C-alpha positions in Angstrom: -3.8 -28.2 -19.7 -6.6 -26.9 -17.7 -5.7 -25.8 -14.2 -8.4 -26.2 -11.6 -8.4 -24.0 -8.5 -9.3 -26.2 -5.5 -10.0 -24.2 -2.4 -9.5 -25.6 1.1 -12.7 -26.4 3.0 -11.9 -23.6 5.6 -11.5 -21.1 2.9 -14.9 -22.0 1.3 -16.5 -21.6 4.8 -14.9 -18.1 5.1 -16.4 -17.1 1.7 -19.8 -18.3 2.7 -19.7 -16.5 6.0 -18.5 -13.3 4.5 -21.2 -13.5 1.8 -24.0 -14.2 4.3 -22.9 -11.3 6.6 -22.7 -8.9 3.7 -26.1 -10.0 2.3 -27.7 -9.6 5.7 -26.1 -6.2 6.2 -27.1 -4.9 2.8 -30.7 -6.2 3.2 -31.1 -4.3 6.5 -29.0 -1.2 5.8 -30.4 2.2 4.9 -31.2 2.4 1.2 -28.9 5.5 0.9 -25.8 3.4 1.7 -26.7 0.6 -0.6 -26.9 2.8 -3.6 -24.0 1.8 -6.0 -22.9 -1.0 -3.6 -21.7 -4.2 -5.2 -20.1 -7.6 -4.4 -17.1 -8.9 -6.4 -15.4 -12.3 -6.5 -12.2 -12.8 -8.5 -9.9 -15.9 -9.0 -6.1 -15.3 -9.2 -3.4 -17.4 -10.9 0.3 -16.4 -11.2 3.8 -16.6 -9.8 6.2 -15.2 -7.2 8.7 -12.8 -8.9 12.2 -14.4 -9.2 14.2 -12.0 -7.1 16.4 -14.2 -4.9 18.0 -17.4 -6.2 17.9 -19.3 -2.9 14.3 -18.3 -2.4 13.3 -19.3 -5.9 14.5 -22.9 -5.3 11.7 -23.3 -2.8 8.9 -22.6 -5.3 7.5 -25.8 -6.7 4.1 -24.7 -8.1 2.3 -21.6 -9.3 0.3 -19.4 -6.9 -3.5 -19.5 -7.0 -6.2 -18.0 -4.9 -9.2 -15.7 -4.8 -10.4 -12.3 -3.5 -13.7 -11.2 -2.3 -14.6 -7.4 -2.3 -17.3 -5.1 -1.0 -17.3 -2.1 -3.3 -19.0 1.3 -3.3 -19.1 3.5 -6.4 -19.2 7.3 -6.0 -21.8 9.4 -7.7 -20.4 13.0 -7.6 -21.4 14.2 -4.1 -18.2 16.3 -4.0 -16.3 17.9 -6.9 -13.3 15.7 -6.1 -15.4 12.7 -7.2 -16.1 14.4 -10.4 -12.4 15.4 -10.9 -11.4 11.7 -10.6 -14.2 10.5 -12.9 -16.3 9.0 -10.0 -13.8 6.6 -8.4 -14.7 3.4 -6.5 -13.6 2.4 -3.0 -14.0 -0.8 -1.1 -12.7 -3.5 1.2 -11.0 -6.7 -0.1 -10.3 -10.1 1.6 -7.5 -11.9 -0.3 -6.3 -15.5 -0.1 -3.3 -16.8 -2.1 -1.0 -19.8 -2.1 2.7 -19.1 -2.2 4.1 -21.9 -4.2 5.3 -24.2 -1.4 2.7 -25.2 1.2 5.1 -26.8 3.7 7.7 -23.9 3.8 5.9 -20.7 2.7 2.3 -21.6 3.3 -0.4 -19.2 2.3 -1.2 -15.5 2.7 -4.5 -14.0 3.9 -4.9 -10.2 3.6 -7.5 -7.6 4.3 -7.1 -4.2 2.8 -9.1 -1.1 1.7 -8.6 0.1 -1.8 -9.4 3.0 -4.2 -10.1 2.4 -7.9 -9.9 5.2 -10.6 -10.9 5.0 -14.2 -8.4 5.6 -17.0 -11.1 4.9 -19.7 -14.8 5.0 -18.8 -17.3 4.0 -21.5 -20.8 2.6 -21.1 -19.8 -1.0 -21.7 -16.0 -0.9 -21.1 -13.7 0.6 -18.4 -10.0 0.5 -18.0 -9.2 0.8 -14.3 -6.3 1.7 -12.0 -6.5 0.4 -8.4 -4.4 0.8 -5.3 -4.8 -1.0 -1.9 -2.9 -1.1 1.4 -3.7 -3.1 4.5 -2.6 -6.1 6.6 -1.5 -9.6 5.5 -1.1 -12.8 7.5 1.4 -15.5 6.5 0.6 -19.0 7.7 4.3 -19.9 7.6 7.2 -17.7 8.7 11.0 -18.0 9.2 12.0 -19.9 12.3 15.6 -20.9 13.0 14.7 -24.3 14.4 11.5 -25.3 12.7 11.4 -23.4 9.3 14.8 -22.1 8.5 14.2 -22.3 4.7 11.5 -19.7 4.8 14.0 -16.8 4.4 11.5 -14.4 2.9 9.8 -13.0 6.0 10.2 -13.5 9.8 6.7 -12.5 11.0 3.1 -13.7 10.6 1.6 -10.3 10.5 2.8 -8.0 7.7 2.0 -5.0 5.5 0.1 -5.9 2.2 0.3 -3.6 -0.8 -1.7 -4.3 -4.0 -1.9 -2.6 -7.4 -4.2 -3.7 -10.2 -4.5 -2.7 -13.9 -7.9 -4.0 -14.9 -10.6 -4.0 -17.5 -14.4 -4.2 -16.9 -17.0 -5.4 -19.4 -20.6 -4.6 -18.7 -22.8 -7.7 -19.2 -26.1 -6.1 -17.8 -27.2 -3.5 -15.2 -26.2 -5.8 -12.4 -23.3 -8.0 -13.7 -19.9 -6.9 -14.8 -17.0 -9.1 -16.0 -13.6 -8.3 -14.4 -10.1 -9.2 -15.7 -6.6 -7.8 -15.5 -3.1 -8.1 -13.9 -2.4 -7.7 -10.2 0.8 -7.0 -8.3 1.0 -7.8 -4.6 3.8 -7.1 -2.1 4.0 -8.5 1.4 6.6 -7.5 4.0 6.9 -6.4 7.6 8.4 -2.9 7.1 11.7 -4.1 8.6 10.0 -4.6 12.0 11.3 -8.2 12.1 14.0 -10.2 10.4 14.4 -11.6 7.8 12.4 -9.2 5.6 13.2 -9.9 2.0 9.5 -9.7 1.2 7.3 -11.6 -1.2 6.3 -10.1 -4.6 3.4 -11.7 -6.6 2.2 -11.2 -10.1 -1.1 -12.7 -10.9 -3.8 -12.6 -13.6 -7.3 -12.4 -12.3 -10.9 -12.8 -13.6 -14.3 -12.7 -12.0 -17.7 -11.2 -11.7 -19.1 -8.0 -10.0 -22.7 -8.0 -8.9 -24.4 -4.7 -8.2 -26.9 -4.8 -5.3 -29.0 -2.1 -7.0 -29.4 -0.5 -10.4 -26.7 2.1 -11.0 -27.6 5.7 -10.0 -27.1 8.6 -12.3 -23.9 10.6 -11.8 -24.1 14.2 -10.5 -22.4 16.8 -12.6 -22.0 20.2 -10.9 -19.7 23.1 -11.8 -16.2 22.5 -10.6 -14.5 25.6 -9.0 -11.5 26.9 -10.9 -8.1 25.8 -9.4 -5.9 28.5 -7.8 -2.2 28.0 -7.6 -0.9 28.2 -4.0 2.3 27.8 -1.9 2.4 25.4 1.0 4.9 25.3 3.9 5.0 22.5 6.5 7.1 21.3 9.5 6.8 17.6 10.3 8.1 15.4 13.1 8.0 11.6 12.6 9.1 8.7 14.8 9.4 4.9 14.1 11.5 1.9 14.8 13.6 -0.8 13.0 15.4 -4.1 13.3 19.0 -4.5 12.3 20.1 -7.1 9.7 21.5 -9.4 12.3 18.2 -11.3 13.3 18.1 -9.4 16.6 14.8 -9.0 18.5 15.6 -5.4 19.6 13.6 -2.6 17.9 15.8 0.6 17.6 14.2 4.0 17.8 14.2 6.3 14.7 12.9 9.8 14.0 13.0 12.6 11.6 12.3 16.3 11.3 11.4 17.8 7.9 10.8 21.3 6.6 8.8 21.1 3.3 7.6 23.5 0.6 5.1 22.5 -2.1 3.7 24.4 -5.1 0.0 23.6 -5.8 0.5 23.5 -9.5 -2.6 21.5 -10.4 -5.6 20.5 -8.3 -4.5 16.8 -8.3 -0.7 17.3 -8.4 1.7 19.3 -6.2 5.5 19.3 -6.3 8.3 20.8 -4.2 11.2 20.0 -2.0 12.6 20.1 1.5 15.2 19.6 4.2 15.5 16.5 6.4 17.2 15.6 9.7 17.2 11.9 10.5 18.1 10.0 13.7 18.8 6.3 13.8 19.8 4.7 17.1 20.8 1.4 15.5 23.9 3.0 13.8 26.4 1.8 16.5 25.1 -1.8 16.4 25.2 -1.9 12.6 28.7 -0.4 12.3 29.8 -2.9 15.0 29.6 -2.3 18.8 33.4 -2.3 19.1 34.1 -0.4 15.9 36.7 2.3 16.8 35.5 4.5 13.8 32.0 4.9 15.3 31.0 8.4 16.6 27.8 9.4 18.2 27.2 12.1 15.5 26.9 9.2 13.0 23.4 8.5 14.5 22.2 11.6 12.6 21.9 12.2 8.9 20.9 15.3 7.0 19.6 15.6 3.4 17.5 17.5 0.9 14.7 16.0 -1.2 12.4 16.5 -4.1 8.7 15.8 -3.6 5.7 14.8 -5.8 2.2 14.8 -4.2 -0.9 13.2 -5.7 -4.0 14.8 -4.0 -7.5 13.7 -3.4 -9.3 16.3 -1.1 -7.5 16.1 2.3 -5.7 12.9 1.5 -2.5 12.6 -0.5 0.2 10.1 -1.6 3.7 11.5 -1.7 6.9 10.3 -3.3 10.2 11.8 -2.2 13.7 11.4 -3.6 16.6 12.7 -1.5 20.3 12.9 -1.2 22.4 13.0 1.9 24.2 16.3 2.4 26.4 17.1 5.4 25.8 14.2 7.8 25.9 11.2 5.4 25.1 7.5 5.9 28.0 5.8 7.6 26.5 2.3 7.7 25.6 1.4 4.1 27.3 4.4 2.5 24.0 5.2 0.6 24.0 8.3 -1.4 20.3 8.5 -2.0 17.2 7.9 0.1 13.5 7.7 -0.7 10.2 8.0 1.2 6.6 7.0 0.3 4.1 8.8 2.4 0.3 8.6 3.0 -0.9 11.9 4.5 -4.2 13.3 5.8 -4.8 17.0 6.6 -7.0 16.9 9.6 -7.9 20.6 9.3 -6.4 23.8 7.9 -3.3 23.7 10.1 -2.5 20.1 11.3 -1.7 16.9 9.5 -0.8 13.3 10.2 1.1 10.8 8.0 2.4 7.3 7.7 5.7 6.9 5.8 8.3 4.3 4.7 11.9 5.4 4.4 14.1 3.3 2.0 17.3 3.3 0.0 16.0 2.5 -3.5 14.4 -1.0 -3.2 15.8 -1.7 0.3 13.3 -0.8 3.0 14.7 0.9 6.1 11.9 1.8 8.6 8.3 3.0 8.9 7.4 6.3 10.7 4.3 7.9 12.1 4.3 11.7 11.6 2.6 14.8 12.9 2.9 18.2 11.4 1.9 21.9 11.1 1.3 23.5 7.7 -0.1 26.7 6.2 -1.0 27.8 2.7 -0.5 31.1 0.9 -2.3 31.9 -2.3 -0.1 33.0 -5.2 
């Protein structure tokens, strides 16, 4: 059976408008910017992952949609571009149906992305792509009007995307794209409910280069020197409780970190954490005689893996509570995923998400001081 993807009239208008704006900009932009610039259109078809039995009963059809991207290939202006085999970055507009138009509606997302190449041949590339941005759900949970939509309680959400793809060169201007895509949409526990939506789709489409590809620059890459890094970071955020309350409770953390710059692209280390969560009393029960104010605090130690691109990095941390433990969920472990930017040689900022395995806890915005010592 052949499945035909029929796009709503409004969506087609959006595509046309985006394409016209991009074409106008490219035609009038400086030639230096348009080098290695391309337009990409992919169709998606797949399904929502079967994680919650009640939620799955609502799904009555597969998910289908499209994405439109403006992409820029790097050519080796910095040695970091050479180290990562000349990655690509861009901006994607994404539209997808969610399997039940009346209850779950559709999602629209806008996110920047970075694509690296696992295999790079002249006529074939195997790619690895990450994107993070904002998503908008046309339907959300409402106790009176849409109580079945138990996945997410907000229109505006965080959208994460990962793609494992393949590219086949058809000519100097056209490339065939295909692969598998994973998308996650949730509100980072800023509103309830927040079960989240996870999508797996197959995609296929075409990439059109606005100009002939430019030759890659290949300069000598300086030898990497192992180093020691020390940092002190304060972060603050907020969270909802699991009781469908509208109140946002203040959270914060203080972390002392050490990292060993083992490789240019990979650092590892560990650290000490102090957490504060003002929702503890509410979550334990406001009249719970066992509650103590010290339970608002938790302490722990963590291991850290950092993937580095120049001043930007993505960090994974796995920690265990030691001393002041979690009195609410009795969790033994905690995790953090962190996006970090070193503004200069001393100060950094970061955005992080704390969780207990797959259960999101709260997001944080962090500021820190760091210094590096050569080995």
